[in-house]
N, C-alpha and C positions, 0 to 999 in steps of 0.2 A: 547426680547424672553425670552417667559414663557415656562416654562415643568415643566410636572409633576406636574397640579397644578387645584383643581374643583375650581368653581365658584355654590355655590347654594344658592338658596333661596335671592337672588337681587331684588332691586327693582328701576328703575329710572321711573318717572315722563315723560319723553320726549324719548328720546334715548338711547338706548344700557343699558340692566338690568344689564350685567354682565362686559362689557367693550365698553368703545368707544373711538375710536380710528381715530385722526383724522391728515391727513398728515403725516402719520408716515410709515415704514417696520415694518409691522407686522409680524413675526413669532412664533408661538401656535403650541408646540408638545406635544403627552399624555394628555390633557387634555378635562375636564369636564364640562357641562354646563347643572345645571336641576335646575328648578322651578325657571327660573330667569324672571324678567316680566319689559315691557317696551312699550311705544308707540310703536316705530318702533324698530325693532331689538330686539324680546327679550333679546337675550343671548349679542350681538353684532354688534353694529352699525360701521360699517366702511366709514370713508369718505373722500373720493381724498383720500385714503390708500392703499399700497400693503399686503395685508395679505396673509401669508404663512400659512395653516393650514395642521397639519399631526397628525395622531391619534386621532379623534377627536370625542366625544360624546357627544351629544344634544338630551335631552329627556324633557317634559313637560315644555319647555319654549314657554313664549306668546307673540305675538305684540297685548296691549290689546284694541289700537284705531287706529291699524294700519297696519304695513307690514311688512312683514321679521318675521315669527313667533321663528327662531332660529340667523337668519343673515339677515343684510340688507347690502346691497354695494349700496354706492352713490358715484357716478363719479369717481368709483376709479379704476385705470389703468388695474391691474394686480392682479387677485384675485385667489391664488389657492387651492383648497382643496381635499384634499386626504387621503383614508384609515378611513376613518368617517361616523359615524351614526347618522342620523334622526331620532328619533321617537317620536311620541305623541307630537308635537310641532303643536301651532296655530296662526294661525293670522286673525282677525275680516278682512284685506284687504286684499292683493294679497301675495302669496307666505305664505304659509304654514309654510315651511322648510326656504327657502331661497330667498330672492327679490333682484334683481342687479335690480338700473336706471343708469343711464349715457350716456356718448355718445357712437355711432356708433363702435368705434376702445377700446372702454375698452372690457376688456376679465374676465370673470368668466370662471374657466377650472375646473372642477369635475372630479376627477378619484378613482376609485375602493370604491366606498361607497354606501352605502344604504340609504333609505328612505320610513319609510313604516309610514301609520298610524298619516301623519300630516295629516291637516286640513285649509284651507285657501279660502276667499273667490272665487278668480280667482289663478289657480297655485295651487292645492294640495300639492305640493313637491315643485315647482321651477317657480318661474314668472321674467320673463326676459323684463326689460321696454327699449328695445334699445340695449344693450351693446350685444355683443358677449359672448353666453354661451354655451361652449363644457362638454359633459359630455360622459368620458369613462369608459369601465367595471365596471357599477354600474346597481344596483337593483332600482326600483321606481314602488311599489307596495302596494296597498291599501291604497293610500292616496286619499282625498277626497275636490272638489273642491265643494263651494254651486253653483256657477254659471257655471264655461266652465273651464277645460283641471284639472281632476283631477293628472295628473303625471305634468304636463308641458304649461305653456300656457304661453301668452305675442310675445316678437320676438323669430322667431323661431331659437330651437335650432339644434345645430350639434351634434348629440346624436350616437355614433358605441359599439358594443359589449355588449350591456347593454340588463337586461330584464324590459321591462316597459309596465306596465299592459294597456291594449287597445291600442298597438301597438304605433310603432313610425318610421317614415322612415330616416333608415340612417344602414349602412352595420351592419353587425352580429349582428343585433338588433330581440329579441324575444318576444312574447306576452306570457308566463306560467309561471303557478304558480312556486316561486323561491322552495317551500319545505323547508319552513324553520322548523325548531325541535318543536317549539311551539313560534308562535309569540302572543297569546295570555298572554305569562306570559314571553314577552321579550326576550325570547330564540331565537337570531336570528341567528344562527349556522345555516348549509345546511345539512342535512340530508343525508344520500348514497344516490347516484343517483339523486341528485339535477341537473335541467338542466342549472345550474348557477356555475358548476366543471368545469373548465379547458375549461370555455365557453369565456374566455378574452383575448384581446391581451397584450401580456406581453413586445410589442415594445412601448404601451403608457405610460406605467409607466415613468414618468419623472422623472430628473436625482435628484440623491442629494443636489441640491445646497447648502441647508445650512447645508451642513456635518452631520445629522443625529446620524451618528454612530461614528462620532469622529473616522474618519481615514483619514484624509485628503486628501479624492479623493472626489469632487465633479463631476466628469462625469459619475462617475457610476448611475445607476441606484436606487433610493428612497428603502431603504430595508423596506417593509411591516410589517414583524414579528417583 
């Protein structure tokens, strides 16, 4: 378990510029990853592990010769990413921000997160190679794929109550500018009147399994503030 830590300017020739996790249960909260570089998984390479990420910020990370500019999930049974920001991450292959590879029963669940200005060969924001990818209450906007899928590519994802540029099939999804305050200067707060305000489904917020607020209640919804 790691809390309130920054991983900046790290390099790995192969996998995981900031963290390489192998067959472990990793809990990360209030973490920042900036300017990390690796072959795959510029910030995190998550191999056969369960990743629970809450309140993360990923900027300027790069997979310089492979996939997953920020995170590469490799045959990981259960990865949960909540209330996190992925901005300006790059990959020479698939998944400008996140790449997931595994079996059809592996899960990557993304809740209440924002992806913008990430670049990858396929899947500018998210690429899924066989695992089940679920995205709820999130914004995927202004990401770029060199070949296909500016926002999402690969195995079909289940997406709901999200803003996805170009549109994506699913309950409550819309294709409309989220109206950031000033995304060019990295201010991704929402202007008054943004279509993203109150557009999510609170029932989709996961439970606080790791007791983030230390109140011994792991059945309540995750505190996102």
